[in-house]
N, C-alpha and C positions, 0 to 999 in steps of 0.2 A: 316228274321227277322234281322232288324238292329242290329249290334254289336258295342255297345259303349266302350270306354275304361275308367273306373273310374280314377278320378285324385288320390283318396284314397279309400282303402278298409277299411271299418270300422271293429273294434275289438268287434264286436256284439255277435260272435258266430253262426252267420246265414250263410246258404249257399248261393250261388248266387241264386239258384232256390227259396229259401225261401225269400230272398230280392226282387225278381222279382214279388212276389205275395203280397207284403205289401200295405196297402191302401195309396193312394196319396192325398195330399191336394194340389190343384193348385189354384193360383190366376192370374187373368188376369185384369191388372190394368192399369193406364196411361191414358193421354188425347186423344189419337188416336183412331180412328175407328177401330173396329172388334173384341172387347173383347167378347161380347155375342156371335158373329157370330163363333168365335174360340171355344166357349164352346159347341156351337150346333154341331158343326163338331166332337167334342169329344163324344157328345151323340150318333151321327151317328155310330160311331166306336163301342160304348157300345151296341147300338142296334143291331149291326151286330154280336155281340158276345152272344147276347140272353139275356143280362142284363135287369132286370127291371129298369128304369129311371124315376126319379122324378124331374121335372123342377119347381122351385119356383121363381117366377118373383115378386120381392120386390117394384119396382118402377114404372114400365111402368102401364099405365091405363088399367083396364080390357077391356075397350072399344077399345084399340087399337090393330089391326090385325097384328100380326108378321108372316112371311112368313114361317119361321122355325116351328112354332108352328103347322100349317096346315100339313106340310110335315112330322113332327115327329108323330103327331096324326095318320095319314094315315098309317104310317110305324108301329106303335105301334099297331094298330088294324089289321094288315095284317095277324098275325099269323105267320110271317116267322122269325123275329127277337124278341127281347125284348118288353117289355110293356112300354108304355109312359104314367105318368099322369103329365098334366099341371095344375099349380096353380098359379092365379095372385092374388097378395095380395095389389098392390099399387093402390092409388087413383088419380094418375096423375103423369105428368112429374117432376123431380125433381125441375126444374127451373118455374114451374107454379103452385105451390102448392096454393090451395084456402083455403083449411081446413087442416091445419098442423096437428092437433090433430086426425083427422081420418085416415090419412095416417101413423102417428106414431103407432096408434092402430093397423091397418091393419098389420104393420110390425112385432110388437110385437107378434100378435096373428100368423103371418106366421112362425116366429121362433119358437114359442111353437110347431107348428105343425112339422117343420123340427125335433126338439128335440125329439118328440113322435116317428115319423118315423124312427130317427137313433136308438132309444132304441129298437124298434120293428124288426130293419133290413129289412125295408120294400124295400128300393131300394138297388141296386149296385152301381148306380152313381146318385149323386145329383148336379143339375145345380142351384146354388142360384144366380140367375141373378140379378145384380146391388145391391147385399147385402153389399156391401162397405158402400153405402149411409148411411143406419141406423146405422150402427156403426160410421161412420165419424160424423154424426148428433148427436150422445149420445143417440140415441133412444133405441139401444140394446148394451149392455156391451160388449165390445171387450174381455175382460178376461174372460168372461163366455163363450162366443163362443169357445175360444182356449181350455177351459177346456173341453167342451162337446165334441169337435172334437177330442181332444187328446185321450179322454175315449170311443170313438165310438166302438162299439163291431164288430167283423167279419171283412170282407174286403170290407168296403163301401168307394167308392171314392167321394170326393167332389170337385167341382170347384167353385170358387166365382169370380164374375166378378164386375167391377165397378170403377170408379175413386178414387183417394184419400185412397187407402187401408191403414188402420192403420199399423204403422211399425211392432207392435207385431205381425199381421197377416203375413206380409211378412216375418218375421223372422222364423215364426213357420212353414210356407208352404215348401213342397217339391219341388214344381215347381212355379215360378213366371215369369211372361211376362209382360213387361211393352210396351203397345202400344203407339208409339209417332207418333205425326202428321208432316209429312213433308209439305203435301199439300192436300187441301180438295176443291171440286168444290164450297162449300158453302162460301169459302174465296173470291170467286169471285162474289157472291151474287145469285148463283144457288141454287134452292130449292131441298129438298130431292126428290129422283125419285123412283117410283114403281119398284120392281125388284132389287134396289140398296140398299136403306135405309130400305124397309120393303117387 
């Protein structure tokens, strides 16, 4: 197991072992590719530990087939690791919104389900994919999100992905990664590829 050296040791009265089991709030943000992919990689680790996993996609269309979805569903049904539930709330891509009211309502309903699941401790890992967008657009109140996540019972880990993560979310998170784009094939006019983008 990797041995990290903390820059400071909090005076919280907890032992190293107790701190190691604290629930983590992670945020993957920034304009670069790989935010969701990194979260799904984390889900693979959780599956391997036998944790129940809930994936909530807030923006991608329910018709869009995500490669990681099929893989995690197969793994979840295999009986060898944790279970995987996959929920799609979005009505379409964030930049191709046709009926914004429907998308907003779907996001609000999705957040209501996440709150119910957190209260019931349904999952050990929650992947809230592209959840930064409903907060950024003002559909879901960021302060409420922070309060719900701070009060979540048990040891429930949450990873939130998407561009434009609100600063209060970044401040509250335990782990924040910003994906930056250095170069992308689409810059040269190439389209997304099977096995690379989906």
